[in-house]
Structures are given as structure tokens and as C-alpha cells.
N, C-alpha and C positions, 0 to 999 in steps of 0.2 A: 141317683143323680138328681132326682127331684128335691131331695133333702138338702143337697149342697146348694142348689139354686135358691131354695128358701133361705138358707143361712146367709148366702151372699146378699140377697135382697134385703133381708132383715138387718144385717150389719150396715149395708149401704144406707137404708132408711134411718137407722139409728144414728149413723155418722152425720147425716144431713140435719137431723133434729139437734144434735149436739152443736153443730156449727151455727144453727139459728140461735140457740141459747147463748153461745159464746159471743155472737155478734150483738145480741140484745144486751148482754152484760157489759160488753165493751162500750157500747153507746151510753148505757146508764152510768157507768163509772166516769166516763169522760164528761158528760154534762153535770153530773153530781159534783165532781171535784172543781170544775170550772165555776159553777154557780155558788158553791159554798166558799170558794176562795174569794170570789167577788163580794160575798156577804161579809166575810171576815175583814176585807179591806174597807168596806163601808163602815163597819163598826169601829175601825181604827183601834183594835183591841191590843195593839202592841205585839201582835203575833206576826213574825216574819215568815215570808214564803220561802221555804227551803225544802230540801229532800225529806226531812223529818215530817214537816207539815203535809207534804204530798203523800207520804206513807200513811199518816194518820187519816187523811181524807179517803184514801183508798180502802183502808180497813173499815172506816165508817160507812162508805158506800156499799161495801160487801155485806156488812151487817144489816143495813137497811134493805138491800136487795134480798138477802136470805130471809129476813123477817117477813117481807111481803109474800115471797114464795111459800114459806112455811105456814103462815097463817091462812092463806088462801086454801092450801091443801087441808089443813086442820079443820077449817070451817066447813069444807065439803065432806070430810070423812069422819070426823069425830062425832060421837054422840053429844047431845047437849050437856049431859052430866059431865062428861070428860072435858069438854070445852070450858065449862064453869070451873072445874077443878084446876085446870091450867091457868085460867084467869085469876083465881084466888092465889095460886102459887106465885104468879108474876106480880100480883099486888103486894105480896109480902116481900118479894125480892127488890122491887123498885122503890127507891126512897128519894123523894124530892128534896129533902133537907141536906143533901150532900153538896149542893151548889150554894155558895155564899151569896147573900143578897146583891152584892156589887157585881156579880157575874150572871145574874138572872136574865138580863137583856140578851147577853150573848147566847145563853142556853135557849131562850125562847125563840130568838130569831133563827138560829141554826136549826132548831127543831121544826119550826114552821117551813123553812126552806126545804128541808129533807122530806117532809110530808108532802109538800107541793110537788116535788119531783117524783115522789113515789106514785102519786095520783096521776101525774102526767104519763108515766110509763105503765101504770097498771090501772087503767080506767075502770076495770071490772071490780075494783075495790068497793065501789058503790053497792055491789051485790052482797057484800059480807053481811052476816047476821049481826045483831046488836052486840052479842058477846064476842064474835069474831073481830068486830071493829074495835071493841074495848081491848081485846088481847093485842091487836096490832099496835094500838096506842101505847100499851105497857112496854112492849118490845122496843118501839121507837124511842120512847122516853128513856128507857134504861141505856140504850146505845148512845143517845144524845148526851146523857150525863157522863158516860165513859169518855166520849169524845171531848167534851168541854173540859173535864178534869184533866185529861191528857194534854190538852192545849195549855192549860194554866200551869201544868208542871213544866211545860216546854218554854213558856214565855219568860 
């Protein structure tokens, strides 16, 4: 009987934690899509707000959210050598020359806005190691380029 009570309590606590995470993610997604939509309007980038844009913003918000979660975890649990290896791998993967010069402002402003929102929702990012912070920047940059290139394909 004691084991069943433990299982019920464990599953109840787990469910509560998942609900907290889901609520946090929902708030992050909402603010992220709202703020980046406003940024795109300010840029007058010729990008119309429609369901496709909303979907792209949702994907981008999920990528940024997952990057923050992943890098925080890696920074806590990876050895320094392993963290450096991942940083080197991401440095090879991320290429800045994919964005044409005329679209650099769009990329830079959406990147800055995404990072500002990430810091707002994850104030503990300030505690990342130097390599953890660099790794987070690589992930964010890669996803920003994916997002901007998808916008330009859509425009």
C-alpha cells in the first residue's frame, strides 16, 4: 500500500511540475510571438502577418526556449572539455554568411529581441559559464538565421 501511495504522490508531483513548465512555455511563446511580430512591423520588412508567420514565430519561440533549457542543463552537467567540443561543433555549423547584406538589420534586430526575451524569462542565464554563454549564442544565432531565411522565402 505504501508503494502505491508513493507512486500516486510521485505522479501527482510530476504532473504539477509539467503544468508549471507548460504554463511557463505558454507565457514565453505568447510574449515572444507578440514582441517579434511588433518588431517585424516596425521594420516594415514586407512580411505580412498571417497563419504562416504565426507558425514560423511559434517554431522560432520553441527553438529559443529549448536552446535556453538545453544550454543551462549542459552548462551544469557537461565537463568543460565536452562543452568546448559542442561549442566547436556549433561554430562549424553556424554560418553568418547565409544572410544577404540587405537583410542583416532584420536578422540583427530579431536576434536581439529574441535574446532580450530569453533573458527576461531566464534571468539565471547570467550564471552561465563563458563557454555556456558562447554556446547559447551559437544556438540562438543558428535559429535566428533559420527564422529570417524562412521569412524571406515567405515574403
